[in-house]
C-alpha angles and dihedrals in degrees: 000000000000115000122238108189122183132183116247096183138262119334089234090072092062111087116214113260093358125115112241126193118225128176133197126222091269095056098257112149129219129190106216128193127188108210128161092349094306127103115222118198125198133175103272092222111089105233089229101065107335102263114154114269090195086075092056132099126256121217123168095340094312119116114207125205103223096211099067103000096249110162129209133192103232092207094060108009090238116151110236094182128017118024138296125023124251125242113262125205129211116247139181138182115235123175091345094307129110116236125192128198109222093186115113123216096228095196092050091045091052090052091048095049095043089051090050092047092051092048090052090052090047091054093041093242102146096173091055090044090055092050091052090046092052092049088050089051091050093061118101094259133134106261120203114251118255142075095300089073117168091000094059093100092046091053090048091052089049092052094047096044094044093050092045094054100035099123097209098023135263112009146177095281092059092045089052089050092056093053096043090054089056090048092051091052090051091050093244096126134016114257096233095054092043091051092055091052093046094045091052093047093050095039097048093054094051103025112155093000119130124218112307092227135252101269120252096322122255114356094212142014131265132043120303092250091053090052100050093106091050091050091049094061106019120023103071091058091048091055090055091046092053091048093050090051091046091239090153101174092049093047091050093047092050091048092053091052091046092053090047092053104031106015128219092326090061090050091051092051092048096049102039097078089053097043093048092053099072146358106262128199096347090311097313093118092071096029094055094042090055091050092046090054090051091052092046090052092049099042111035093180089058097043096101093049098046094046091045088051090051089052092050091050090053091050090057097039125120111242098228097182091057089066121099096252091063097061092122091052092051091049091052092049090050090051090048090054089062094055119099097244119153110268108159118127091238094053119122119255115272091251091063096048126106122271098033092142116124121260117266115256097259095046092046093051091050092048094048090051089055091048092052092046095075146292099289094045092047096048095044093046090052094051090046092056094043088053089054091053103264114158113249092225092053089052091047090054090056091044090054090055091048089051090055090051090050092050092050089053094055112141106229089200088082089069092055095054120100095201098055131070095207128125139161090264089069092059094045086068090070089061097043092045092052091050092046090049089055092049093048093039093061090069098029128101114261094256092050091049090049091052090050090052091053092048093047094048094046090048092054090047093047091058093060089111088070093066120110114248090249131021113265112269117245112265113275093213119083122258126254132083132090118309093216092049090055091047092050089051089051088235106149094179093054092045092052091047090055093044093052090059093055125102123216093277091048091052091050090054091045093070091057090046092051097042096088090048092052093046101041112017112024097077145006106209112074093233091057091046090049091053092047091052099043092045092052091047094048093048091047091052093045092051092045091053096043111104090209107025122184134183096279094097096052092043090053090052095049094048088051107044104026102064116085102243131196105248099187110043099196096166092048093049091051094045094050092048092049092047093050093049089049103046106007092232125131121243119267114270141174092272 
């Protein structure tokens, strides 16, 4: 670090135990304190909101900002009450004059700011986290190219820290982070606002939690380079075996080594056989894996943590399709296992296979009708078409459209019932699972992609009970008006009227227009915000990939994010608990 000393004046002008303001020729301000023969110099701007520390009071070596009572140790710059520390500068007295070194040790400053950022996340203080992230971005560092700009490193720290401390693995906050980063890069939302939302979502879920741990250490001996051959043939299967046996520490340790040796591609290959086997946690197994792979691709320094967190989540996940209500899905998967689909380890991904063309319009309409008819119909129809050579990804595209139709049909009466734990968030999972299955299926083996298609179709069919008794009537009010204005007014009818006048290009623009509303205004609790964001993103991707898109995707979005929903159902919680204690029976659900 090159020194940059400046003269602050004679020592005689510095009163003992009294803050003194000094400026350099460029207008930078320093709060200086003479104490015990030593001059301490701090940035005069309080790190909270920039008020001058030189106007504060000194007591016992602690300088207090009078505006909000933040307190700083002048000897270190540490904040003893309030939030983040203040930058401290080296000084010396030479020939009776006070000299200050303006040079900043960049490496030390990065460590200081990253530590402050992580502490802010730990305490769920998103505003403080943003300030530390912006200071980090202002340092003379090489920032990765892309729309995240100066906040790239702060987002990477957020991903790594959130994954490291996620108690039960990858969660909604991290999934939200993945989508918001994509929205920033598209110019849909400003990076600072998005960072606040993501920091709160990640911080709330893991507030006050320490690091989850690193699994059980190395799963095998030798250096990673020496074990490449073993990993190539052996390790992916061992990860799945450990997950199936709920040996969580072992699965996490093996995943960390796998990422170290073979990167995110190795992690994907190891987890795909497991993820394609069942529906986990209402679809979150596949949804969170897809988002973890996106984060790993975006933030290489966080790849080991986010993929380890995804592995831990899978090890805790409920195996939905092992439950009695999913008998038809299990039967379809068993039938699929008997089909002669390619399954060798050297097979090309499903996206590269033959016959990946989309279904023709009539065949697609017939297939979607069977998917929407119910679980058994959906699962059997999917296997029938796979047996006839249909490409899994083509079927998944149709299933994604059917999922959007199902979501648009959601009966809001479920949310008013006190005896049922059903909400619109449950049905959004059909959409986000279908989109995740497409994302994962592009790099999956054909059999895995086929399994995902069966699971996605059966899931959409299973949620038939959520449909309203009759399709929603077209809005009575005339069209016209701004879509965002209708959304802000929580007027679903007006929003749908506007949407139904849009052409394909207008619908494409609508997602960008609605993104800030979904991220910042649609909900208060982070889990509701996360669902609004990931549902919008999934529907946007499904419509973009659809060779003949219609308005179903945007209508599904509007009927989901526009209504003002009760986010804390106190009466329902109490009623369900009372009922259970009275009769011992679970609340009514969708299956």
